[in-house]
C-alpha positions as CSV (number, residue, x, y, z in Angstrom):
1,M,-7.6,13.9,-15.8
2,E,-5.1,12.0,-13.7
3,K,-5.7,8.1,-13.5
4,Q,-6.5,7.1,-10.0
5,L,-3.9,4.5,-9.0
6,I,-5.4,3.4,-5.5
7,V,-8.9,2.2,-5.5
8,S,-11.2,0.5,-3.0
9,N,-14.2,-1.7,-3.8
10,P,-16.0,-3.7,-1.3
11,N,-16.1,-6.8,-3.9
12,V,-12.3,-6.7,-4.2
13,M,-10.0,-7.9,-1.4
14,M,-12.7,-7.1,1.2
15,G,-12.5,-3.3,0.2
16,K,-8.9,-2.9,1.2
17,P,-7.2,-0.2,-0.9
18,V,-5.6,-1.8,-4.1
19,I,-3.6,-0.9,-7.2
20,A,-6.2,-0.2,-9.7
21,G,-6.7,-3.3,-12.1
22,T,-5.1,-5.5,-9.6
23,R,-5.7,-7.3,-6.5
24,I,-2.4,-6.1,-4.9
25,T,-3.1,-4.3,-1.9
26,V,-1.4,-1.4,-0.4
27,E,-0.8,-3.4,2.5
28,L,1.0,-6.0,0.8
29,I,3.5,-3.5,-0.7
30,L,4.1,-2.0,2.5
31,E,4.8,-5.3,4.3
32,K,7.3,-6.2,1.5
33,L,9.1,-2.7,1.9
34,A,9.1,-3.2,5.7
35,A,10.7,-6.7,5.2
36,G,13.4,-5.2,3.4
37,E,12.4,-5.7,-0.2
38,T,13.3,-3.0,-2.7
39,V,11.0,-1.4,-5.1
40,E,12.8,-3.2,-8.0
41,Q,12.3,-6.6,-6.2
42,I,8.5,-5.9,-5.7
43,L,8.2,-4.9,-9.3
44,D,10.0,-8.1,-10.5
45,A,7.7,-10.2,-8.4
46,H,4.6,-8.5,-9.7
47,P,5.1,-7.6,-13.3
48,R,1.7,-5.7,-13.6
49,L,2.9,-3.3,-11.1
50,T,4.6,-0.1,-12.1
51,R,7.1,2.0,-10.1
52,E,4.4,4.7,-10.1
53,A,2.0,2.5,-8.4
54,V,4.3,1.4,-5.8
55,L,5.0,5.0,-5.0
56,A,1.2,5.8,-5.1
57,A,0.8,3.0,-2.4
58,I,3.4,4.7,-0.2
59,A,1.8,8.2,-0.7
60,F,-1.6,6.7,0.1
61,A,-0.3,5.2,3.4
62,R,1.3,8.6,4.3
63,E,-1.9,10.4,3.8
64,A,-4.0,8.0,5.8
65,L,-1.5,8.3,8.6
66,R,-2.0,12.2,8.4
67,A,-5.5,11.9,9.7
68,D,-6.4,13.2,12.9
69,V,-6.5,9.8,14.6
70,V,-4.1,8.6,17.3
71,Y,-2.8,5.1,17.2
72,P,-1.4,4.2,20.7
73,I,1.6,1.9,20.6
74,A,1.8,-0.7,23.5
75,E,5.0,0.0,25.4
76,A,7.2,-3.0,25.7
77,V,7.1,-4.7,29.2
78,P,10.7,-5.0,30.5
């Protein structure tokens, strides 16, 4: 059986998806990547993380965005 790397528990980080066994949210990992941090920098900052866990967070976000939900983006006003 494959270990589940992303979990959600209402008693941990208000139910946000986290890396199993940590309080590190998928959201935090995505924010760091969006800010330009590399996977290596994230791993250095969070020694309990693994490369596999970071990739699982990215995959989780990808799957979440595949849902049949439309997320309207506000247009910039000139």
